[in-house]
N, C-alpha and C positions, 0 to 999 in steps of 0.2 A: 804626629808630625808637627814640629814647632815652627811657627811663622817667625821670620826674622824681621829686623827693624827697617831694613832698606826697602825702598819701593822700586818698581821697574824704572821709573823716571830717574831716580838717583843712580841707577846702574847704567844709564846712558842709552836707554831704549827710545826709539823714535816716538814723538808725541802721538802720532796717529795710531800706533800699536798700543800705547799706554791707554789711550782713550777707548779703544775697542775692548781691551781687557776690562777696564773699569765698568763699562756698560754691562759686562757679564758678571760683575761683582768680584773681579780679581784685581787686587791692588798691590798685594805684597807677595813676593816669590817665596816658594818653599825651599827647603834646604838644597835639593838637587839643582833647582833653578838658580839660586843665588851663587852656588859654587861653579856652575857651568857658564853663566852669562859672561863674566869678564873674559874668559879664555875664548869662548865661542865668538864673541863680538870682535875679538882681535884676529880671528881667522885661524886659530890653532886647531890642530886635530886633537880629538879627545875621545876617551872611553868613559861613558857614564854608567855606573852600576847602582841600581836601586830597584827595589821590588815594585810590583804593580801597585798603582795608586799613589805614588810619590810625586807625581807631576812631571813625568819624563817628557810628555808631549810638548809642553811649553818650554822645557829646558832646552830642547833643540829647535822648536818651532819659532820662538821669539827671536833668537839671534839669526836664524835662517832668514826670516822675513826682513829683519833689519838690514842685514848685509846685502841681500839681493836688491832691495829697494833703494839703498843708499850709495851704491857704487857708481860714482860719477864717471869713472873711466870706462864702465861697461853699461851703457844705458839699456833699458829693457826693449827688446825688439819683437817679442812674441815667441821666441825660441825658449825652451825650458832652461831656466837658470838654476833650479834646485830640484833634487829628486829625493824622495823619502820612500824607502823600500820597507814593506811590512809583510808579515807572514800570511795574514788571512784577510778575507773580504771585510769581515766585521771591524777589524782594527783599521783597515783602510778607510772605511767610512767615518770612523770615530776621529782619526787623525785629520782627515779632510775637513770635517765639520769644525774642529778646533782651529785649524790654520785659516780656513776661509773666514771664520768669525773674527780672528785677530787681524786679518788683512783687509777688512771691509772698508777702511778709510784710507788705505794707501793709494797714492797717486802713481800714474805712469806718465812718461814723457812722449808717448806716441798716440795719445788720445784714447787708448783702450782702458778698460777697467782692469785693475790688478786681478789676475786670475789664478785661482788654485783649482786643479781638477783631479779627479780620482780615476784610476785605471785598474780594473780588476776583472777576473774571469767570471763566468756565469751571466754575463750581460752581452748584448750585441756589440759587435765591433764598430758599426757605423757611427753611433753617437760619439764614441770615444775618439775615433779618427777625425771626425768633424771638429771636435773641440780642439784637438791638436792643430788642425789646419788653420783654425781661426786665430790661434795664438794663446799660449799659456805661459805663466811665469814659474809656477811650482807644480810639480807632479807628485802625487801620492799613489802608490800602486803595489800590487803583488808581483812576485818575481816572474811567474809564467807569462802573464799577459804583457808585462813590460818588455820582456825579452822578445816575445812574439812581434809586438809592434815595432820594436827597434830593428829587428832583423828584416821586417818588411819595408823599412825606411820611413815609417810614419812618425816615429819618436826619435828625435835627434838629441843625442846625449853629449855631443862634442863641445857644447857651449856651457856645460855645467860649472857653477861656482861652488855649490855646496852639495854634498852627498851624505845622506843619513841612512843607516841601517838600524831599524827599531825592532826590538824583541829578537835580537840576533840568535839567541839560544833556541828560540822556538823555530826559527827558520832552519837551523841545523837539524833539529829533531824531525822536521817535516821533509827533510831531504832536498832542501832548496839550495844547498851550498854550491853545486855545479852551476846553477842558473845565476847565482849571485856573482860567482867568479867571471862568468861571461859578460854580465852587465858591467862589472868593474873594468873590464878590458875596453869597453866602449866609452869610458869617461876619460877626460884629460887628467894628466898627472898633477896639474897645478890646482885642482879643486880641493876645497876643504872637506875633510871626512870626519863624521861623528858616528860613533857606534854606541848603542844603548842596549842593555841587557840586564835581566834580573840575576842571572848566574853567568859564570865565565868558564865554561868547559874548555879543554885544551884546543879543540879545533877552532874555536872562536878566537882564542888568543893567537893562534897561528895565522888566521885570516887577518886579524888586526895588524900583525907585524908585516904582512905581505902588502897591504894596500894603504896603510896609514904612515904618515911621516912623523916619527917621534911623538906619539900621542901621549897626552896626560891622562892618567887613570884617576877618575874621581869617584869616591864613595860618599853617599849622602848619609851614611849611618855606619855603625860598628859592623865588623865583618860578619857577625852571626845574628845581627838584629833582623836581617831579612827573613831568617828562619823562625825566630822566636815571636815576632809580631806582638810587641808589647801591648798593643791596643786590642788584641783579639784573644778572647778566652777560648782555649782549645780543649776538646774532650774527645776521647776515643772509647768505643764500646765494642765488645765482641758480640756480634749479632748473627742470628741464623738467617740464611737466605730467604726462607719462606716467611719470615716475620719482618723483613726489612720494610716493606711498604707500609705495614701496619705501624711499625715503629716511627717511620718518617711522618705518617699522618698525625701521630701524637706530638712529635717535635714541632710540626707546623702550627700547633695550637698553643705554643709557648707564649706567655705574656710578653708584650712588647715586641713581638716578631713583626718585622716589616718585609721588604723585598728579600726573597730567599733564592739562592742558587743551589741546585742539586746536581752533583757531578757523577757521571758514569764513565766507564772505560770504553763501552761499545755503543754504536749507534742503535742497535736493536734494543739494548737495555734502556737507553734514553727514551725511546718512543714508548716502550712498555710501561715504564714508571710514570711517564706523563699521562698515558691513557688511564692507568689505574688510579692516579690521584684525581684526574678529572671525574672519573666515575664516583669518587668519594666526595665530590662537591667542591674541590679546591679550584681556584682560578689559576690554571697552569698552562704553560706552553713548552715547546721543545725546540731545541736548536741542535741539529746534527747533520752530518754529511749526506744522509739520504734524502733530506729535504731540498727542494729547489731554492735558489737564491731569493726569490720573491717571498716564499713562505718563511725563510729564516729572518729576512728583514722585517716582515710583518710581526713575527713573534718578538723580536727585539724591540720594535717600536711599542708594542703592547706592554712590554715589561717596563720600558722607560716611562711611559705615560701612566702606569698604574692600573691599566685595564686587567692585567694579570699580575700576581705578586709572587708566583713561583715559576722559575725557569729551570728546566731540566736540560743539561747540556753535556756534550763530550768536551774533553780538554781542548781539542783543536778548534771546535766551533765557538768556544767561549772566549777566544782571544779577541781583544778589542772591545769587550763589553765593559764600558767605563761608566759605572753608576755609583755615585758616592753613598747612596742610601741603602745599600745591601746590608742587612743586619745579621743574616745567618748564611753560612755556607755548610752544606751537608755533603760529605763524601759518601755517596751511596755504595760505591766500590772503592777499595783502597787504591790510592794513586800508584802509578808504576814505580816511582822513585821519589827521592826527597825534593828534586827540582819541581816535579809535577805537583807535589804537596804544597810547596811554597807558592807556586803560581795560583793554585786553587784557592787557598785560604786568603790570598792577597786580594780577593774580590770583596772582602769585608774589612772593616777597620780602616777605611780609607779616609784621606783628608782630615786626619785627626780624630775621627769618630771611632767608637768602640764597636766590636762585633763578636760573633760567636761562631766557632768552627767545630763541627761534629764529624768524626770519621767512624763509619761502621765497618768493622773488620770481620769478615767471615773466617771460618776455621781454616780454609785453604789459603787465606791471605795473611796468616800470622807471620810467616817468615818474611814476607815483603814488608809488613808493618814494623817488625823488629829492626830491619835494616834502616828504614826511614827514621824510626825513633832514635837509633844509635847515631845516625849521621847528623841529626839536628839536635841531639841531646834534649829530647822532650821529656824524658823521665817517666814514660808510661809504656814499657815494652810488652806488658802483659795486660791488655785491657780487660776490665771486668765483664763477665758474661752478663748480657743484658737482653731483656725482652720488652715488648711493648707494655707489659704490665709491671715491670720492675720499679719498686718505689724510688730507688736512687736516681732513675732517669727523670722522674717528675721533680725531684728535689733539685738536681743539678741544673736543669734547664727551666725551672719555674713554670711547669706545665700544670694546669688545673687538674685536680684529682678526678674530676668527673668527665674529662676529655674522652671521646670515643674515636673510633676509626673513621667516622664520616662527619661532615659538617653541613650537609644539606643534600639537595638534589644534584644529580650529575651536572657538572658545569659544562658549558660549551667550550670545545677545544679551540685553542687559538691557532693551531696548525693541523693540517691533515697529514696522515701518514705518507700519502703519496698521491700523485696525479691519477694513478690507476684506481684508487678508491673513489676519487671524485668522478671518474668516468663510469665506474660501476654503478654508483648511485644515480647518476643522470640517465644511464641506460635503463635502469629499473623504472624510472618515472616515465619513460617514453612509451607511447602506445605500441601495440604489437605491429610488426611490419606486415604489410599486405604483400603476399606472394603473387607474382605474375605468371607463374608456371604451375601446372597441375602436378600433383605427386601421387604415386601409387599408394594406396592404403589397403591393408588386409587385416582381417581378424580371424584367428583360428585357421589360417591358411586359405580363407575365402575372401574374394573381393567384396568391399563394402559397396553400398548403394552410391551411385555417383562416381564409381571408379572410371578413370579415363577410358578404359576399354569399352565401357558401356556407351561412351559418346566418342566415337572415332573422330568426329570433326573437331573435338576439343584438343586432340593430341595426334597429329598426323603420323608420328612415328608408330604409335600403337595401331593406328588404322592400317598401315602398310604391313604390320607384323601379323595381323589377325589371320589372313589366309594361310600363312605358313603354319600357325598353330592349329587351325582347323584341319589342314591337310595331314598333319602329323598325327592327329588323334585318331585312334581306332574307332570304328562305328560303334555307337551305343555306349561309349565310355562316359562315366559319371562326371558331374561338375567338379568333384574333387580331383578326379583323374585329369581333367583338363587343366586345373590349376597346377597340378604336379608337372604336367607336360610343359606348361608355360615357364615354370621355374627352372626347368632343365633345358630351356630353349638354347642357351648360349653354348652348351656342350654338344648339341646335335651335329654341328658341322664337322667336328672332329670324328664323331662316330660314322658319319656319312663317308668321310675320306677313308676311314679304316675299311669300311665295307667295299668301297670301290677298289681299294688296293688289293683286297682279298679276291 
């Protein structure tokens, strides 16, 4: 990704925003940002198309903050003036952090601090409602929670000046389109609208035509460059399912490997692969839908800080993971289609850096891979059959020849599979529960010493039943016979009733 000569200041961005960006080491816009800023600052509707890692957040975030904070005709009052809708919680937090950082020096005219807040599911309602009550200027959120709070009357969208749909194609894939349409109906027609997406399927184009006013379509690169990823070396290998974990273990020992993301199609596979890699000594965490929001955020934080350097994730959960230093992406399972492939490998080769993308194709995934290869013109429709011991694997990925399937003692897992496991562990550590009530115990059909019946005072019910048992037993009957009579005690009333009837 080539940096251009213009600075944010030269493009007309407010000094407070320029200063905040400079403090984060950002002084020159990338291609999508420079192309977007003049139109967005002027209030035009636009569609920005660029793959993940091209700087889309600041492409809409910088003009959004500038326009909201600079409109003298509409001073800030604490009612939301801008709304950014994103598909996942992780992306919500990422966009929130970027916008809050860029807005930290912006002033307001009502004595408040310029406020950006995040609204997403998986967290209690009360803190989010309280934040809205105190007053916010920019809201970043996921469709479900946004619509819920809007319908309850806590989120007022009638005063919006700017509306942004980020990762629109992913929201379509997740089935959020109906919620998006309901949210759009709550916004004023006069607001500016910006839509950003890596791909542009037909339903997204239809949506744009419906709620946008003559939008300008901006591409930051050639039509097919989003698929080719010039900064990413791409490899595909035909791998056996039983050898994949071993194969991944060797890949993770490649020279120069840094932070690595491993993608799976299912939540169960993500947790399984994470557990097996942890057993082999790798510092690994998992992010998938079966984990609670707290566990997912903890794993992402560990990945960002370097506490773990391998993150196993499903496609949906990986949305919003914005880390520039990911060196390798491994498709443990073949992506569903070419769009999923583009999104996955877009996690590496970001911000002008190089990366490596490896796809492991099982035999039953060959047809799917052939369609992806044909759609993206990758030139590798029939991947070479590869095992963890194949020499060409070591040569292609620069893996030491003495690499084995383990790197040390089992590593501590960054995330637990579920709260149930945590409960089970804690239950095992607790002392045995002291029972407050006596229980009948027998061995070989005979009562043990200390049986409640030997101590009638310890069990009143047994004491009251004793005369009945004694009366029913024939004279001279053995102890075993008495026990048999006691076991049949509950059926005796029916026999008595039958005898009476006779």
